[in-house]
N, C-alpha and C positions, 0 to 999 in steps of 0.2 A: 765781289764788287757789284755795286748797284747804285744807280742814281736815285731810284724811287724807294728802295728798301721794301718793296712789295714782292715777296717771294716766300716759298715754303722752305723750311729746314728739315732734312730727313730725320725721322724719329731715332734712327740708329745713332746719330751724333749725341743726342741726349742720353740715350740708353747706355752708351759706352763711355759717357762722361768726357767726350772729346771737346777741347776748346774750340770755340767758333769766333773767328775774327771777321767782322763785316767791314769792308772797305767802301767808303762813300765819299762824296765831295762835300765841301763846306756848306753848300746851300741845300743839303738833304732835308727832307721834311722832318721837323723837330718831333712831331708826334710819332713818326716811325722810328726815329732814333731812340726815343723813350721806350717804345714797344719792345725793341730788341734788347735794350739794356735791362728792362724788367725781367726778361727771360734768361738773363745771365750771359748774353753775348757781348763781346767787346766790340764797340763801334769805333772804327778808326777813320779819321779824316785824311784823305790822300789826294787832295786836289782842290784848286780854287774854283769857285763858281759851281756849276752843275755837273761837271764831269770829273771822274777819277783820272789822275795823271800817273804815268809810269814811275817816274823818279820819286815823287813824294810817297807813293804807295810802297815802293821797294825800301825806301829809307825807314818808313814806319814799321814795316815787318822785320827789317834787319835789326831795328832797335829792340824788338821782342825776341831776338835770338834765331830768327830764320836765316839760314845761309843760302838756301835754294828755294825757288818757287816754281810750282807747276801751275801754269795758267791755262785754263780753257776759256778763251775769250773771243770776242768778235773783232771785226776789222778796226773799230775805233781804238780798242786797247792795244792791238798790234801796232797801229800807227803811232800811238803816243810813246810806247816803249822803244820803238825804232828811232823816232825823231829825237828823243832826249838821250839816246845812247845807253839806256838801261837794260836792253836785251843783249845778252852775251851769246846765247845759243838758241837755236830754233829747231825743234823736232817736228817734222811735217810728214803727215801720212797722206799719200795720194792714192786714191783708188782709181782703177782704170775703168771709169764709167763716164758717160756724158749725161749731164743732168740738164734738162731744159725747163723752161717755165716762163712766166711773165716778167720776172725780174732777174737780173744777174748782178752779182756783186763780186768784186775782186777781193783779195785779202786785205787791202787797205783802201781808204778813200782819201781824197784830197790831192794836193799837188805832188809832183814827182818827189820821191824820197832822196834821190841822189846817192851819196856815199852811204847814208844810213840804211838804205835798202839793199846794199850789196851783200849777197850771201856767199859764203865760201864753203862748198860742199866738203864735208869731212868723211861721212860714211853713207852708204846707200845699201839697203837691204831689200831684196825682192821676195815677197810672199806670193807664190803663184796661185794659191788656193782661195784665200779670203779676199773680199767678201763674195760669197756665192759663186766661187770659181772665176771671178773676173780678174783677180790679182791686185796687188797693191804694193807701193813702195813706202818704206820708212826712211826718210831722209834726215840726216843730222847735219846741220850747217852752223858755222859760226857767223856772226853778224858783223858787217863792216863798220857799224857805228859804235861797237862795243868799246867802252872806256876801260875795261878791266884787264885787257891783254889776252883774253881767252882766244881771240881769233888768231893769235900767233902761237898758241900752245895746243899741241895735239897729243894728249897723254895716251891715246889708244893706238899709237903706232902710225 
């Protein structure tokens, strides 16, 4: 997912002939769209204006046969998939460390999420060793805004 389409692709993807789908918004720079298409990447439009949106992105990838997506994304993408109800599960890793600095960002930005932001904890695993002995949690939650019924289905007991 990218608004500017200005990023590197790991050489291993080409070496192993793995398909690359680049998701961008309708107003993406046309020269960068052409750049990636010339290199054999599929460029998929998943949002109006300048930002990728959750539901159009998921529909576009679903039409290509993807049933599950693993997203490593920032607060803006998390917010859009929560608000439009297209996030059914959230796997969140929390490390037990305090990080300071000049700026602080929460997981999402913008107004309160309301029902869309309600998480229902399904499983919680504690790893006491990593990272560097500080410990961390791996939390699996179903999301309150999910429209696919997963928040009511717990196949793991």
